[in-house]
Structure formats: C-alpha cells, structure tokens
FIGUKE-808738 format. One record per residue (C-alpha): residue number from 1; residue in one letter; x, y, z. Coordinates in steps of 0.05 Angstrom, whole numbers, plus 5000, padded with zeros to 4 digits. Each point is the difference from the previous one (the first is absolute). Layout:
! residues N
{r NUM 'A' {X Y Z}}
...
END
This chain:
! residues 465
{r 1 'M' {2953 4587 8767}}
{r 2 'G' {5036 5015 5065}}
{r 3 'E' {5012 4956 5060}}
{r 4 'S' {4959 4938 5017}}
{r 5 'M' {4952 4998 5059}}
{r 6 'E' {5053 4963 5041}}
{r 7 'H' {5045 5062 4997}}
{r 8 'V' {4949 5053 5020}}
{r 9 'K' {5033 5047 5050}}
{r 10 'K' {4965 4996 5067}}
{r 11 'P' {4990 5059 5048}}
{r 12 'I' {5058 5007 5048}}
{r 13 'Y' {4959 4985 5061}}
{r 14 'V' {4976 4935 4969}}
{r 15 'E' {5071 4977 4986}}
{r 16 'L' {5021 5018 5071}}
{r 17 'Y' {4939 4963 5029}}
{r 18 'E' {5015 4938 4958}}
{r 19 'Q' {5073 4999 5022}}
{r 20 'F' {4983 5002 5074}}
{r 21 'K' {4944 4949 4991}}
{r 22 'S' {5048 4952 4965}}
{r 23 'M' {5053 5007 5054}}
{r 24 'I' {4949 4990 5056}}
{r 25 'V' {4970 4938 4966}}
{r 26 'E' {5070 4971 4989}}
{r 27 'G' {5018 5010 5073}}
{r 28 'K' {5054 5052 4989}}
{r 29 'Y' {4966 5042 5054}}
{r 30 'E' {4983 4968 5067}}
{r 31 'E' {4934 5007 5037}}
{r 32 'N' {4995 5067 5037}}
{r 33 'Q' {5063 5025 4967}}
{r 34 'K' {4999 5075 4989}}
{r 35 'L' {5001 5025 4928}}
{r 36 'P' {5038 5062 4976}}
{r 37 'S' {4966 5066 5016}}
{r 38 'K' {4965 5040 4947}}
{r 39 'R' {5052 5055 5005}}
{r 40 'K' {5059 4953 4993}}
{r 41 'L' {4971 4962 4941}}
{r 42 'S' {4980 5066 4967}}
{r 43 'A' {5072 5026 5006}}
{r 44 'D' {5033 4934 4980}}
{r 45 'L' {4957 4987 4939}}
{r 46 'K' {4991 5073 4981}}
{r 47 'I' {4924 4995 4998}}
{r 48 'S' {4947 5040 5036}}
{r 49 'P' {4977 4980 5071}}
{r 50 'I' {4928 4995 4974}}
{r 51 'T' {5022 4946 4952}}
{r 52 'V' {5032 4960 5057}}
{r 53 'E' {4938 5010 5042}}
{r 54 'A' {4955 4975 4944}}
{r 55 'A' {5041 4935 4996}}
{r 56 'Y' {4997 4990 5075}}
{r 57 'L' {4926 5013 5003}}
{r 58 'Q' {4988 4946 4947}}
{r 59 'L' {5043 4951 5041}}
{r 60 'I' {4959 5017 5062}}
{r 61 'A' {4935 4991 4962}}
{r 62 'E' {5021 4930 4978}}
{r 63 'G' {5024 4980 5070}}
{r 64 'Y' {5075 4995 4986}}
{r 65 'V' {5018 5060 5043}}
{r 66 'Y' {4972 5036 5061}}
{r 67 'S' {5015 5070 5026}}
{r 68 'V' {5013 5025 5070}}
{r 69 'E' {4987 5074 5012}}
{r 70 'K' {5065 5040 5006}}
{r 71 'S' {5041 4936 4994}}
{r 72 'G' {4994 4980 4927}}
{r 73 'Y' {4982 4940 4958}}
{r 74 'F' {5011 4927 5019}}
{r 75 'V' {4993 4931 4967}}
{r 76 'S' {4936 4963 5020}}
{r 77 'K' {4997 4929 5027}}
{r 78 'R' {5006 4947 4946}}
{r 79 'V' {4948 4946 4991}}
{r 80 'E' {5018 4944 4952}}
{r 81 'V' {4946 4966 4958}}
{r 82 'V' {5008 4925 5010}}
{r 83 'L' {4952 4974 4946}}
{r 84 'G' {4976 5031 4935}}
{r 85 'A' {5050 5057 5002}}
{r 86 'K' {4994 5017 4927}}
{r 87 'E' {4924 5004 5001}}
{r 88 'S' {5001 5041 5064}}
{r 89 'K' {5048 5050 4970}}
{r 90 'V' {4954 5011 4941}}
{r 91 'D' {4940 5009 5045}}
{r 92 'I' {5037 5052 5042}}
{r 93 'E' {5021 5040 4938}}
{r 94 'Y' {4930 4997 4971}}
{r 95 'D' {4968 5025 5064}}
{r 96 'H' {5050 5057 5002}}
{r 97 'Q' {4982 5021 4929}}
{r 98 'E' {4926 4999 5018}}
{r 99 'K' {5010 5044 5061}}
{r 100 'K' {4970 5070 4990}}
{r 101 'D' {5043 5058 5024}}
{r 102 'D' {4968 5050 5046}}
{r 103 'Y' {5003 5067 4964}}
{r 104 'L' {4966 5065 5017}}
{r 105 'Y' {4996 5021 4927}}
{r 106 'E' {5012 4961 4936}}
{r 107 'F' {5015 5037 4935}}
{r 108 'N' {4982 4940 4958}}
{r 109 'T' {4987 5002 4925}}
{r 110 'N' {4953 4940 4999}}
{r 111 'V' {4943 5025 5043}}
{r 112 'V' {4942 5049 4992}}
{r 113 'D' {4957 5041 5048}}
{r 114 'T' {4948 4948 5019}}
{r 115 'S' {4957 5054 5033}}
{r 116 'L' {4980 5020 4929}}
{r 117 'F' {4973 4932 4981}}
{r 118 'P' {4925 5005 4980}}
{r 119 'N' {4976 4949 5051}}
{r 120 'S' {4925 5015 4997}}
{r 121 'T' {4998 5001 4924}}
{r 122 'W' {5040 4936 4994}}
{r 123 'A' {4955 4966 5051}}
{r 124 'K' {4937 5022 4962}}
{r 125 'L' {5027 4974 4934}}
{r 126 'S' {5022 4935 5032}}
{r 127 'R' {4929 4988 5024}}
{r 128 'E' {4974 5016 4931}}
{r 129 'V' {5046 4949 4968}}
{r 130 'L' {4981 4946 5050}}
{r 131 'S' {4927 5014 4987}}
{r 132 'E' {4998 5013 4925}}
{r 133 'N' {5060 4963 4971}}
{r 134 'H' {5009 4939 5045}}
{r 135 'H' {4993 4951 4942}}
{r 136 'E' {5052 5035 4956}}
{r 137 'M' {5045 5011 5060}}
{r 138 'L' {5005 4925 5013}}
{r 139 'N' {5013 4979 4929}}
{r 140 'I' {5064 4999 4960}}
{r 141 'T' {5017 5065 4965}}
{r 142 'H' {5043 5013 4938}}
{r 143 'P' {5075 4990 5009}}
{r 144 'E' {5009 5074 4983}}
{r 145 'G' {4949 5021 5052}}
{r 146 'M' {4928 5024 5001}}
{r 147 'R' {4982 5036 4935}}
{r 148 'E' {4956 5053 5034}}
{r 149 'L' {5059 5021 5044}}
{r 150 'R' {5047 5001 4940}}
{r 151 'V' {4952 5046 4963}}
{r 152 'E' {5001 5048 5059}}
{r 153 'I' {5076 4998 5004}}
{r 154 'A' {5005 5015 4925}}
{r 155 'R' {4953 5060 5009}}
{r 156 'Y' {5041 5025 5059}}
{r 157 'L' {5066 4994 4961}}
{r 158 'E' {4972 5039 4942}}
{r 159 'L' {4974 5056 5044}}
{r 160 'Y' {5059 5007 5047}}
{r 161 'R' {5061 4969 4966}}
{r 162 'G' {4989 5018 4927}}
{r 163 'M' {4998 4927 4979}}
{r 164 'H' {4953 4970 4948}}
{r 165 'V' {4996 4925 5014}}
{r 166 'D' {4950 4945 4989}}
{r 167 'P' {4976 4961 5062}}
{r 168 'S' {5027 4937 4966}}
{r 169 'Q' {5070 5027 5010}}
{r 170 'I' {4992 5006 5076}}
{r 171 'I' {5022 4942 5045}}
{r 172 'I' {4982 5003 5074}}
{r 173 'G' {5046 4967 5050}}
{r 174 'S' {5019 5001 5073}}
{r 175 'G' {5053 5053 4997}}
{r 176 'S' {5068 5002 4968}}
{r 177 'S' {5019 4928 5021}}
{r 178 'S' {4951 4965 4955}}
{r 179 'L' {5004 5051 4944}}
{r 180 'I' {5076 4999 4994}}
{r 181 'G' {4998 4924 4998}}
{r 182 'L' {4949 5003 4944}}
{r 183 'I' {5040 5051 4961}}
{r 184 'V' {5062 4956 5003}}
{r 185 'E' {4959 4940 4976}}
{r 186 'I' {4974 5041 4941}}
{r 187 'L' {5067 5031 4980}}
{r 188 'G' {5044 4941 5018}}
{r 189 'R' {5056 4984 5049}}
{r 190 'K' {5053 5001 4946}}
{r 191 'E' {4995 5076 4992}}
{r 192 'C' {5044 5046 5041}}
{r 193 'Y' {4959 5045 5046}}
{r 194 'A' {5021 5067 5030}}
{r 195 'M' {4977 5045 5057}}
{r 196 'E' {5019 5067 5031}}
{r 197 'N' {5054 5002 5053}}
{r 198 'P' {4986 5024 5053}}
{r 199 'G' {4931 4969 4994}}
{r 200 'Y' {4946 4961 5033}}
{r 201 'S' {5031 4939 5035}}
{r 202 'K' {4937 4959 4992}}
{r 203 'I' {5003 5006 4924}}
{r 204 'Y' {5073 4979 5002}}
{r 205 'H' {4984 4937 5039}}
{r 206 'L' {4939 4984 4957}}
{r 207 'F' {5043 5000 4937}}
{r 208 'K' {5055 4960 5035}}
{r 209 'G' {4947 4951 5025}}
{r 210 'N' {4976 4991 4929}}
{r 211 'D' {5070 4978 4981}}
{r 212 'V' {5015 5053 4948}}
{r 213 'Q' {5064 5037 4983}}
{r 214 'L' {4993 5069 5031}}
{r 215 'A' {5040 5063 4984}}
{r 216 'L' {5002 5058 5049}}
{r 217 'I' {4998 5068 4966}}
{r 218 'G' {5022 5065 5034}}
{r 219 'L' {4962 5066 5002}}
{r 220 'D' {5015 5073 4985}}
{r 221 'D' {4957 5062 5011}}
{r 222 'L' {4952 4979 4944}}
{r 223 'G' {4990 4928 5022}}
{r 224 'I' {5029 4934 4975}}
{r 225 'R' {5062 5007 4957}}
{r 226 'V' {4984 4977 4929}}
{r 227 'N' {5073 4993 4980}}
{r 228 'E' {5011 4950 5056}}
{r 229 'L' {4936 4964 4980}}
{r 230 'I' {5027 4993 4929}}
{r 231 'E' {5067 4974 5025}}
{r 232 'S' {4965 4948 5045}}
{r 233 'N' {4970 4963 4941}}
{r 234 'A' {4934 4995 5039}}
{r 235 'S' {4937 4994 4959}}
{r 236 'I' {4949 5014 5055}}
{r 237 'V' {5005 5056 5051}}
{r 238 'H' {4959 5015 5062}}
{r 239 'I' {4994 5075 5016}}
{r 240 'T' {4961 5048 5045}}
{r 241 'P' {4998 5062 4956}}
{r 242 'S' {4945 5041 5035}}
{r 243 'H' {5035 4999 5067}}
{r 244 'Q' {5064 4959 5001}}
{r 245 'F' {5006 4956 5061}}
{r 246 'P' {5035 5019 5044}}
{r 247 'T' {5032 5064 4972}}
{r 248 'G' {4934 5034 4981}}
{r 249 'V' {5026 5021 4931}}
{r 250 'V' {4944 5016 4950}}
{r 251 'M' {5024 4977 4931}}
{r 252 'P' {4993 5057 4948}}
{r 253 'I' {4973 4991 4930}}
{r 254 'Q' {5070 4999 4969}}
{r 255 'R' {5022 4939 5040}}
{r 256 'R' {4933 4966 4989}}
{r 257 'N' {5008 5007 4925}}
{r 258 'E' {5072 4973 5005}}
{r 259 'L' {4973 4939 5035}}
{r 260 'L' {4945 4990 4948}}
{r 261 'N' {5052 5007 4944}}
{r 262 'W' {5042 4947 5035}}
{r 263 'A' {4940 4953 5004}}
{r 264 'N' {4980 5012 4927}}
{r 265 'E' {5069 4979 4974}}
{r 266 'K' {4988 4925 5011}}
{r 267 'D' {4937 4957 4999}}
{r 268 'N' {5016 4965 5067}}
{r 269 'R' {5009 5065 5039}}
{r 270 'F' {4947 5022 5050}}
{r 271 'I' {4992 5050 5056}}
{r 272 'I' {4964 4983 5065}}
{r 273 'E' {4971 5065 5027}}
{r 274 'D' {4986 4995 5075}}
{r 275 'D' {4952 5058 5015}}
{r 276 'Y' {4996 4983 5075}}
{r 277 'D' {4980 5068 5030}}
{r 278 'S' {4986 5045 4940}}
{r 279 'E' {4933 5021 5029}}
{r 280 'F' {5035 5045 5049}}
{r 281 'R' {5029 5061 4966}}
{r 282 'F' {4997 5065 5040}}
{r 283 'Q' {5028 5051 4950}}
{r 284 'G' {4972 5009 4931}}
{r 285 'K' {4963 4947 4959}}
{r 286 'P' {5012 4925 5007}}
{r 287 'I' {5057 4976 4957}}
{r 288 'P' {4972 4960 4941}}
{r 289 'A' {5016 4927 4999}}
{r 290 'L' {5056 4977 4955}}
{r 291 'Q' {4951 4949 4971}}
{r 292 'G' {4960 5058 4973}}
{r 293 'L' {5060 5020 4956}}
{r 294 'D' {5009 4930 4974}}
{r 295 'Y' {4976 4989 4928}}
{r 296 'N' {5037 4936 4987}}
{r 297 'D' {4974 4953 5055}}
{r 298 'K' {5064 5002 5041}}
{r 299 'V' {4977 5019 5070}}
{r 300 'I' {4971 4952 5052}}
{r 301 'Y' {4965 5045 5050}}
{r 302 'M' {4993 4979 5074}}
{r 303 'N' {4963 5032 5058}}
{r 304 'T' {4971 4979 5067}}
{r 305 'F' {4947 5021 5050}}
{r 306 'T' {5047 4993 5060}}
{r 307 'K' {5017 5074 5001}}
{r 308 'T' {4930 5025 4988}}
{r 309 'L' {4964 4952 5047}}
{r 310 'A' {5045 4960 5046}}
{r 311 'P' {5063 4956 4996}}
{r 312 'S' {4960 4939 5024}}
{r 313 'F' {4953 5009 4940}}
{r 314 'R' {5037 4953 4954}}
{r 315 'M' {4974 5021 4932}}
{r 316 'G' {5038 5027 4941}}
{r 317 'Y' {4995 4998 4925}}
{r 318 'M' {5040 5006 4937}}
{r 319 'V' {4985 5022 4929}}
{r 320 'L' {5031 4954 4948}}
{r 321 'P' {5019 5026 4931}}
{r 322 'R' {4954 4971 4947}}
{r 323 'K' {5057 4962 4967}}
{r 324 'L' {5010 4960 5065}}
{r 325 'L' {4927 4980 5008}}
{r 326 'S' {5007 4940 4954}}
{r 327 'I' {5055 4972 5044}}
{r 328 'Y' {4959 5013 5063}}
{r 329 'N' {4938 4967 4970}}
{r 330 'K' {5041 4936 4988}}
{r 331 'I' {5021 4994 5073}}
{r 332 'K' {4941 5030 5038}}
{r 333 'G' {4962 4933 5000}}
{r 334 'Y' {5044 4975 5057}}
{r 335 'H' {5001 5066 5037}}
{r 336 'G' {4945 5019 5048}}
{r 337 'C' {4988 5071 5023}}
{r 338 'T' {5037 5011 5066}}
{r 339 'V' {4949 5050 5027}}
{r 340 'P' {4936 4974 5033}}
{r 341 'N' {4935 5016 4964}}
{r 342 'F' {4972 5032 5063}}
{r 343 'E' {5054 5054 5000}}
{r 344 'Q' {4994 5011 4925}}
{r 345 'Y' {4925 5012 5005}}
{r 346 'I' {5008 5050 5057}}
{r 347 'M' {5055 5037 4962}}
{r 348 'Y' {4956 5001 4938}}
{r 349 'K' {4942 5032 5038}}
{r 350 'F' {5050 5047 5035}}
{r 351 'M' {5025 5026 4932}}
{r 352 'K' {4933 4997 4964}}
{r 353 'G' {4966 5042 5054}}
{r 354 'G' {5053 5055 4997}}
{r 355 'Y' {5025 4984 5070}}
{r 356 'F' {5070 4984 4978}}
{r 357 'E' {5012 5068 4967}}
{r 358 'R' {4972 5037 5059}}
{r 359 'H' {5043 4958 5047}}
{r 360 'V' {5063 5014 4961}}
{r 361 'N' {4986 5075 4999}}
{r 362 'R' {4989 4998 5075}}
{r 363 'M' {5065 4964 5011}}
{r 364 'K' {5037 5047 4954}}
{r 365 'N' {4976 5061 5038}}
{r 366 'H' {5018 4967 5066}}
{r 367 'Y' {5070 4981 4978}}
{r 368 'R' {5010 5070 4970}}
{r 369 'Q' {4987 5028 5069}}
{r 370 'K' {5052 4953 5029}}
{r 371 'I' {5054 5018 4949}}
{r 372 'E' {4986 5075 5010}}
{r 373 'L' {5008 4991 5075}}
{r 374 'I' {5066 4963 4990}}
{r 375 'M' {5027 5055 4954}}
{r 376 'K' {4981 5052 5052}}
{r 377 'I' {5038 4962 5054}}
{r 378 'V' {5064 4989 4960}}
{r 379 'E' {5004 5071 4972}}
{r 380 'K' {5032 5020 5066}}
{r 381 'Y' {5060 4957 4982}}
{r 382 'P' {5037 5028 4938}}
{r 383 'K' {5046 4940 4997}}
{r 384 'I' {4942 4952 4991}}
{r 385 'K' {4974 4990 4929}}
{r 386 'L' {4939 4962 4979}}
{r 387 'K' {4997 4966 4932}}
{r 388 'G' {4944 4964 4964}}
{r 389 'Y' {4944 5026 5046}}
{r 390 'E' {4957 5027 4942}}
{r 391 'S' {4973 4931 4987}}
{r 392 'G' {4987 4935 5037}}
{r 393 'L' {5001 4981 5073}}
{r 394 'H' {5074 5004 5015}}
{r 395 'F' {5058 5047 4987}}
{r 396 'L' {5075 5006 5011}}
{r 397 'M' {5030 5042 5056}}
{r 398 'E' {5070 5021 4983}}
{r 399 'V' {5043 5029 5055}}
{r 400 'D' {5062 5043 4996}}
{r 401 'S' {5031 4969 5061}}
{r 402 'S' {5063 4963 5022}}
{r 403 'T' {4956 4944 5028}}
{r 404 'S' {5001 4938 4956}}
{r 405 'E' {4936 4971 4972}}
{r 406 'E' {5010 4937 5041}}
{r 407 'D' {5009 5039 5064}}
{r 408 'M' {4937 5041 4985}}
{r 409 'V' {4961 4935 4996}}
{r 410 'L' {5032 4974 5064}}
{r 411 'Y' {4987 5065 5038}}
{r 412 'A' {4927 4995 4978}}
{r 413 'M' {4996 4928 5023}}
{r 414 'K' {5028 5018 5068}}
{r 415 'N' {4945 5051 5007}}
{r 416 'K' {4946 4950 4979}}
{r 417 'I' {4992 5029 4930}}
{r 418 'K' {5000 4954 4940}}
{r 419 'V' {5028 5030 4936}}
{r 420 'S' {5040 4972 4941}}
{r 421 'G' {5061 5026 4965}}
{r 422 'L' {5001 5008 4925}}
{r 423 'T' {5058 4952 4992}}
{r 424 'S' {4959 4944 5030}}
{r 425 'Y' {4962 4997 4934}}
{r 426 'L' {5063 4987 4959}}
{r 427 'Q' {4995 4928 4976}}
{r 428 'E' {5063 4957 5004}}
{r 429 'N' {5037 5061 5028}}
{r 430 'F' {5010 5021 4928}}
{r 431 'G' {5010 5075 4991}}
{r 432 'S' {5009 5061 5044}}
{r 433 'L' {4952 5053 5024}}
{r 434 'N' {4998 5065 5038}}
{r 435 'K' {4979 4989 5072}}
{r 436 'A' {4926 5011 5013}}
{r 437 'L' {4942 4974 5042}}
{r 438 'V' {4938 4971 4966}}
{r 439 'I' {4940 5030 5036}}
{r 440 'G' {4934 4964 4993}}
{r 441 'Y' {4950 5045 5034}}
{r 442 'S' {4933 4971 4979}}
{r 443 'G' {4992 4953 5060}}
{r 444 'I' {5010 5052 5054}}
{r 445 'E' {4937 5034 5023}}
{r 446 'I' {4999 5074 4985}}
{r 447 'E' {4990 5016 5075}}
{r 448 'K' {5066 4966 5015}}
{r 449 'L' {5039 5020 4939}}
{r 450 'E' {5030 5065 5027}}
{r 451 'Q' {5025 4966 5063}}
{r 452 'A' {5028 4942 4958}}
{r 453 'M' {5038 5046 4952}}
{r 454 'N' {5027 5044 5056}}
{r 455 'L' {5024 4939 5039}}
{r 456 'L' {5033 4972 4937}}
{r 457 'I' {5037 5065 4987}}
{r 458 'Q' {5020 5011 5073}}
{r 459 'S' {5023 4929 5014}}
{r 460 'V' {5032 4982 4933}}
{r 461 'L' {5026 5066 4972}}
{r 462 'V' {5031 5021 5066}}
{r 463 'D' {5054 5045 4969}}
{r 464 'L' {4946 5042 4966}}
{r 465 'C' {4958 5014 5061}}
END
C-alpha cells in the first residue's frame, strides 16, 4: 500500500521553512539576528536558491522573519501569548490557510470560464420556476431527486453517452461528496476500495473520510493497471476512463474490457466510473461511457454539472446498476435529496428546452479555440510536449529540461503564476512519475491566455527560452 500519510515527503522549501520556524519559536535565534544568506544556504544544502527564497518568503509572510534590502533576512521581534496560547496558535494557522495568494494567472483544474455562463437564460428560467412551480419548489422531493429532471438526464445520457438507463436508476446529489458517501453505504465499509494513483485528491479524502480500506493503483499508458488491481484484493474501484485525472489518458477498449472482466469474476466487485469532463472532446467522436459496455450491472456511473455550468453549482448524479436498487430502496427513507428543488427545476427546464446542449456546444467550441491557441504557442518549443489535450479541460506539459518539477512550480510562484506539478497528485507519496506540469486552462480568459502561457514558459522554463 505504500507509506502512511505521516511519511509523505514534503517539498524541500517546506521542510526548510519548518526547520527555521521551529528554531525561531524555540528561541535558538535571537531577535534581529541575521539568517544565513540564500547563496550560502544553497551551497551548504546543495539546493537551488529559489528553494531557499521560497522558504524565507513563507517565513516573512507569517511574520517570523523580515528582510532588509541588500542586507539579508533577520528574525522578527517575538511576542509571547500570555493566555490561551493553544487556541491562538490554531487561529493563526487557520487564518493563514484561508489567505488567498495574489497570482496573475492560475492554471487551476477546478474552474471554468464564467464568461460563458448563460446568465440571461438562467435568470429567465428562474423567474418561470418562481412563478409556475412555487408550490412544488417548496415541498419535499424524492430522495433520488425530481423525476422530471431524471428523465431529462436519462435522455441526455442515451443521446450523448450511449447509455440506456431508466430514470429510476438515477440519483441526484450535491456533487461527489454526497454521492461517494451514499455508494459506500450501499456497498458497505467492509469492502476494500481502490482508486487511480495519481488521482483526484478529493476522492482519496472522501474514501478515507468514510473509513474504508483504500488501495492505490498505479497507471500505465492505457490507464489503471489491472494486474495491480487484482493483487490489491479490492472489490470496488473508482476510475476516470474518458480522461484520466490528472494524466489525461483516454482508456482504450482493451483495458475497459479487462476491467469489466475483473468486475464480472466476483459478485461483490463494482466499478465506479467518474465521467467528470467527458463532454469536452476536441478530436474525433466522444468516447463512449464504460457503463454503455456493461451488460452485467457492474458499473456505477457518476457525473456532475460543475464542468459544464460552474463549480459553485453543486449538482451531480449517479446511475446505479439495477441489482443495487433494492439496497438503495431500503435506505433511501432516511436520505433526503441534497440538491434544493429550486435548482432542480431550473436545471430541468434548462435541459428540456434544449439550452443545455446548446450551451455545451458553445463551451466546447470556445475551449477548442483555447487549446488550439496553446498548441500554436508551444510549437515553438521542441522540448515541450503536451499530453492529454485531446479531451477535457486540462493537459500535461512535459519538459525536456534539467529543471526539476518542484523548481518549475517555485519559479512560477515567484512570478505570480499558480500551477501544479504532476507528482502533487500522488497519494501517500506512493509511486514515481515523470516530471510534468498539470495545466488547467479553462479558467483563463481567451484574451489573456497567450500572455499567460508565454509568461509561464519564459519564467519557469528558463533554460528553453
């Protein structure tokens, strides 16, 4: 299974920052005492100056250190907490975590281009719901969600994902948090669950929070390794086959069939298919859902509207295999739908009126323009390779460079660019990966995208410019 969370290897600058912070708090450095220079520490510890600078900048941000231009870094004045020291320390750390960094550009994977949101249509439908459906909106709905909306979702899945499902199989919930919890309740906490590694950190913590045994399964060029899955003794596996997060691998039919064969071998084996951004494929036809290949009720399908509408729109859904409906029906009496009726009625009208399909097509064309612009920019750099850009709203940028992945991220941070390294998605520091940057481009306006990409390349990949 790999190392426990307590043994996760931290970035070097974090370890250096924590060492200095500990020595300052313990009084091993006096007030106004000068700290070693960046150059000296870099030479002594055999690390890059940018790593040292990142540690010092964090100490400055938290008030432990101050800098004097052309003189160096010095220990700040100490102020002891006389009463309630423990509580005050927690408050300080919490406030620091909540502080938002000031970035020029953020290549995040959890945002969308909000300029594309259909404000006028959404406002019109909201008024219609308030006028025409105010009684239904205020009453309790089914635990699985509003039937009219589930009928529209079933129709959409048949047209665009090749899935033939009955609305009774569809459960609406407020994103992956509530749906994963419900899946664990249906399948049981005694089963061993598995997920891709690298993978989505939120899914990792959701499974851990549900107190289940969790196996981390590595990837190859075709997706999750089935041989490792077999060796793990897991009976349920969570995968992202249409666009693996974060590597962008599209799972081919051969590997999909291997997974289905694995699931069919035992009655208690199931596959959770997370289809989080399958709407956005820019080359060829959309990849059919794995659920559409399942003839033995082994795939639990999950999707969300956060990528197609907005992250703050907390609505997702799952499609349960028919063989699991009897279990769900026994427990649904003490489960309420976690999505307000008001939002469900608007979404129903949005899909029923054809607005959703038109909106997705508009977004797809817009994001295609963005990815084509990015490809045009990076084609000038033969040592930069993009992977996984044919689908979804993020891709990997691999660089043939002597600069480490950690230093790339730090150089970007210094130049007010937020970007993540691929290894940051390894759970429990279990496994090894080629260095790469995970580029989420959907949240950057197209007018600013060229400048953002050029600045990223010029400031981070300095030895290629």
